[in-house]
C-alpha positions in Angstrom: -0.1 0.0 0.0 1.6 3.5 -0.8 1.8 5.6 2.2 2.8 8.3 0.5 1.2 11.6 0.6 1.7 12.5 -3.1 1.5 10.8 -5.9 3.6 12.8 -8.1 5.5 16.0 -7.2 7.0 18.1 -9.5 9.8 21.0 -10.5 9.7 23.1 -12.6 9.0 26.6 -14.4 5.9 28.7 -13.7 5.3 30.4 -16.7 1.9 32.1 -17.9 1.4 31.9 -21.2 -0.3 33.7 -24.3 -0.8 31.8 -27.1 -2.2 33.4 -30.3 -2.6 32.0 -33.7 -0.9 33.4 -36.6 -1.3 33.6 -40.2 2.5 32.2 -42.4 2.7 35.7 -43.1 2.6 37.5 -40.1 5.5 34.8 -38.0 7.4 35.4 -41.1 7.6 39.0 -40.2 9.5 37.9 -37.0 12.2 36.4 -38.4 11.8 33.6 -35.8 12.7 29.4 -36.1 9.2 28.5 -36.5 9.0 25.5 -33.3 11.8 26.9 -31.8 12.0 28.2 -28.0 13.4 31.1 -28.1 14.4 32.6 -24.1 13.9 36.7 -24.4 14.7 39.7 -22.2 11.4 41.7 -20.8 12.1 43.9 -23.4 12.4 41.4 -26.4 9.1 40.2 -24.8 7.5 43.4 -24.5 8.1 44.7 -28.5 7.1 40.8 -29.7 3.5 41.1 -27.5 2.8 45.1 -29.2 3.5 43.9 -32.7 0.9 41.7 -32.4 -1.3 44.5 -32.4 -4.9 43.6 -31.2 -4.8 40.1 -31.7 -6.6 37.8 -29.5 -4.4 35.9 -26.6 -5.5 33.3 -24.7 -3.7 33.6 -21.4 -3.7 30.7 -19.0 -1.0 29.0 -16.3 1.2 26.6 -17.7 5.1 25.9 -17.8 6.0 22.2 -19.1 6.3 21.1 -15.8 2.7 22.7 -14.6 1.4 21.6 -17.5 1.9 17.7 -16.7 1.1 18.0 -13.2 -2.4 19.7 -14.0 -3.3 16.5 -16.1 -2.1 14.2 -13.8 -4.7 15.5 -10.7 -7.5 15.6 -13.4 -6.6 12.0 -13.8 -7.1 11.7 -9.9 -3.5 11.3 -8.7 -2.3 13.7 -5.6 0.2 16.4 -7.2 2.1 18.9 -6.2 4.2 21.2 -7.9 7.0 23.3 -6.6 7.8 26.6 -8.3 8.0 30.3 -7.8 6.1 33.5 -9.0 6.4 37.0 -8.4 4.2 39.6 -6.1 2.0 40.3 -9.3 -1.1 40.2 -10.4 0.2 37.4 -12.6 1.6 35.1 -9.9 -1.5 35.6 -7.9 -3.7 34.4 -11.3 -1.3 31.3 -11.6 -1.8 30.1 -7.9 -5.1 30.5 -7.9 -5.4 28.5 -11.5 -3.0 26.3 -10.4 -4.6 25.1 -7.0 -8.1 25.4 -8.7 -7.1 22.6 -10.7 -6.6 20.0 -7.5 -3.0 20.6 -7.6 -1.0 21.6 -4.0 1.1 24.2 -5.1 4.1 24.9 -3.0 6.1 27.9 -3.5 6.9 31.2 -3.0 6.2 34.5 -4.0 9.2 37.1 -4.7 9.1 41.0 -4.8 10.5 43.3 -6.8 10.7 40.8 -10.2 8.0 39.8 -12.7 6.2 36.3 -13.2 7.4 34.6 -16.0 5.5 34.7 -19.2 5.8 32.7 -22.8 4.8 34.4 -25.8 3.4 31.7 -28.3 2.8 32.1 -31.6 0.6 28.8 -33.4 1.0 28.6 -37.0 -1.8 27.0 -39.7 0.6 23.7 -39.7 -0.1 23.5 -35.5 3.5 24.6 -35.3 3.7 26.2 -31.9 6.8 28.9 -31.6 7.6 29.9 -27.5 9.5 33.3 -27.2 9.8 32.9 -23.0 10.5 35.6 -20.5 11.7 33.4 -17.8 11.8 36.3 -15.2 11.6 35.4 -11.0 11.5 31.5 -12.5 14.6 31.9 -13.7 16.4 32.0 -9.7 14.7 28.6 -8.9 17.4 27.0 -6.7 17.6 24.4 -3.8 16.3 26.7 -1.4 12.8 26.5 -3.3 12.7 22.6 -3.2 10.6 21.6 -0.4 12.4 18.4 1.0 9.2 17.2 3.1 7.1 17.1 0.0 9.9 15.2 -2.3 10.3 13.1 0.3 6.9 12.2 0.8 5.9 11.6 -3.0 5.9 8.3 -4.9 7.0 10.3 -7.8 9.2 13.3 -8.6 8.7 14.7 -11.8 11.6 16.9 -13.2 11.1 19.4 -15.9 14.1 19.7 -18.6 13.4 23.0 -19.1 15.3 23.9 -14.8 18.4 22.8 -16.7 19.0 26.0 -18.4 20.4 27.9 -15.3 22.7 27.3 -12.6 20.2 27.6 -10.1 18.0 25.2 -12.1 20.7 22.5 -11.9 21.1 23.1 -8.1 17.6 22.8 -7.6 17.4 19.4 -9.5 20.3 18.1 -7.4 18.9 18.8 -4.4 15.7 17.1 -5.3 17.3 14.1 -6.8 19.4 13.6 -3.6 16.1 13.5 -1.9 14.1 11.6 -3.8 16.6 8.8 -3.6 17.2 9.0 0.0 13.7 8.5 0.3 13.0 5.8 -1.8 11.3 8.1 -4.3 10.7 7.2 -8.0 12.1 9.9 -10.5 10.8 11.3 -14.0 12.5 13.3 -16.2 11.1 15.2 -19.3 13.8 16.2 -21.9 11.6 19.7 -22.8 13.2 21.0 -26.0 16.5 19.9 -28.2 17.9 23.3 -26.9 18.3 21.7 -23.5 20.2 18.8 -24.6 22.4 21.1 -26.8 23.5 23.2 -24.6 23.2 20.9 -20.8 23.8 17.5 -22.6 26.3 16.2 -19.6 24.1 17.3 -17.0 20.9 16.0 -18.2 22.2 12.5 -18.8 23.9 12.3 -15.6 20.4 13.1 -13.9 18.7 10.6 -16.8 21.1 7.9 -15.6 19.8 8.6 -11.7 16.5 8.4 -13.1 14.1 5.7 -13.3 11.9 7.1 -16.5 12.9 9.6 -18.8 10.9 11.3 -21.6 12.2 12.5 -25.2 10.7 13.0 -28.4 12.9 12.0 -31.5 14.7 15.0 -31.8 16.1 15.2 -28.0 16.6 11.3 -28.2 18.7 11.2 -31.1 20.8 14.6 -29.9 21.4 12.9 -26.6 23.0 9.9 -27.7 24.4 11.5 -31.2 22.7 8.9 -33.0 20.8 9.4 -36.4 18.4 6.3 -36.0 15.4 6.2 -33.5 16.7 2.4 -33.1 19.8 2.8 -31.0 18.6 6.0 -29.2 16.0 3.6 -27.3 18.4 1.4 -26.9 21.2 3.2 -25.5 18.5 5.4 -23.3 17.2 2.0 -21.5 21.4 1.5 -21.0 20.9 4.5 -18.8 16.9 4.1 -17.1 14.7 1.5 -16.1 12.1 3.1 -18.6 12.8 4.6 -21.5 10.1 6.4 -23.9 10.7 8.4 -27.0 7.7 10.0 -29.3 7.3 10.3 -32.7 4.9 13.0 -33.5 2.4 11.6 -35.6 4.5 8.6 -36.1 3.1 6.8 -32.6 5.9 6.3 -29.5 8.1 3.7 -28.2 8.9 2.4 -25.5 11.6 0.0 -23.7 12.9 -1.1 -20.1 15.2 -4.0 -19.2 13.0 -7.0 -20.2 10.6 -5.5 -23.5 10.0 -2.9 -26.0 7.2 -1.8 -27.3 5.7 0.7 -29.8 2.4 2.0 -30.5 0.6 3.9 -33.8 -0.3 7.6 -33.3 -4.4 8.2 -33.1 -5.0 9.8 -36.6 -6.3 13.9 -36.2 -6.4 16.8 -37.5 -3.7 18.7 -35.8 -4.3 22.3 -34.3 -2.1 23.6 -32.2 1.1 21.4 -31.1 1.3 23.0 -27.8 1.5 20.9 -24.8 1.7 17.7 -26.5 4.7 16.3 -25.0 3.1 17.5 -21.4 -0.3 15.7 -22.1 1.5 12.4 -23.3 4.0 12.3 -20.0 0.9 12.8 -18.1 -0.9 9.8 -19.6 2.0 7.8 -19.4 3.2 7.8 -16.1 -1.0 8.2 -14.5 -0.9 4.8 -16.7 2.7 2.9 -15.4 2.5 4.2 -11.9 -0.6 1.7 -11.6 1.2 -0.8 -12.7 -0.3 -1.2 -16.0 2.0 -2.5 -19.2 4.0 -0.4 -21.2 1.7 -0.5 -24.0 -1.2 0.5 -22.3 1.0 3.2 -20.8 1.9 4.4 -24.5 -1.2 4.4 -25.5 -2.8 5.9 -23.1 0.1 8.9 -23.3 -0.6 8.9 -27.1 -4.2 9.4 -27.1 -3.7 11.8 -24.7 -1.6 13.7 -26.4 -3.6 13.4 -29.7 -7.0 15.1 -28.2 -4.5 18.1 -26.9 -3.2 18.9 -30.5 -6.6 18.8 -31.8 -7.6 21.8 -30.2 -5.9 25.1 -29.4 -4.4 25.1 -25.9 -2.2 23.3 -23.7 -5.0 21.8 -21.3 -7.2 19.2 -22.5 -11.2 20.4 -22.3 -13.6 18.0 -20.6 -13.2 15.5 -18.3 -10.0 13.6 -18.7 -11.2 10.2 -16.8 -13.7 10.0 -19.4 -11.5 10.8 -21.8 -10.0 7.8 -21.6 -12.9 5.6 -21.6 -13.1 6.6 -25.7 -13.7 3.6 -27.8 -11.3 4.9 -29.8 -8.6 3.8 -26.8 -10.2 0.8 -25.1 -10.6 -0.6 -28.8 -6.6 -0.9 -29.0 -5.8 -1.8 -25.3 -7.0 -5.8 -25.5 
């Protein structure tokens, strides 16, 4: 019987997402690489924002790790999330929304700095390009990791974007140490190709201490300097207990010490791929931690990801438990 207070405790960035739909012509004016994640300062963020004019924005409390934790809570898990926000309106809104969505938020509010924000431009091909001002979350460090909460969790979920700062890497090191000392299982997501490019050694070091690693195809190839997904998966399962690679519309694959499983994707018309990896991780981890098979975990993750890309925004609408009862999914579980 699980005596832990939380099923999953996440650590990551607290980012207020501002999502906007743009045409290819409008997007070309910004001189950005489609699908990229760009770290910008406050002035650059404000300039991008103002150049959008009066276009409608969808605002939600996000961050990759937070999106996964919100979905895990919606699936019935007891979830906590560690982050920091500023003493501003955005910080208050962030706290209120995550708590309303069932996440136990352990955070600190910092004066004289703004809460992090990300401007996500969605083009007609469903590609999302992120322009992120980290704000106060760039200072998330070991002092912001709650040792009691981590130690009282069944799983620790680490957002890869935290690797992008010195303080974030120190926070990860502390959380991993606490988890190891208290028999807490560890899952880490690579988050983005640029994390692998610039922080590969630190990322691999944490992956070797983890029980589960999530990567998309691009991240997996970069992680091991490979040209094939198969070789990347083989190397991934050598350093962690469960390695998972998502392949966009080609499905997903996973491997543990004694098995390797692949599933095809669920066919949908993609509108916005924001949050696809976050939702996949929630579906997979929720299923796996309940002792379901790798195949079932893959299918659950893939199905939730397919649902979220077929709508606008990173939060899946409706009752997620009911979503997983859909015949399109359950028919493939037999």
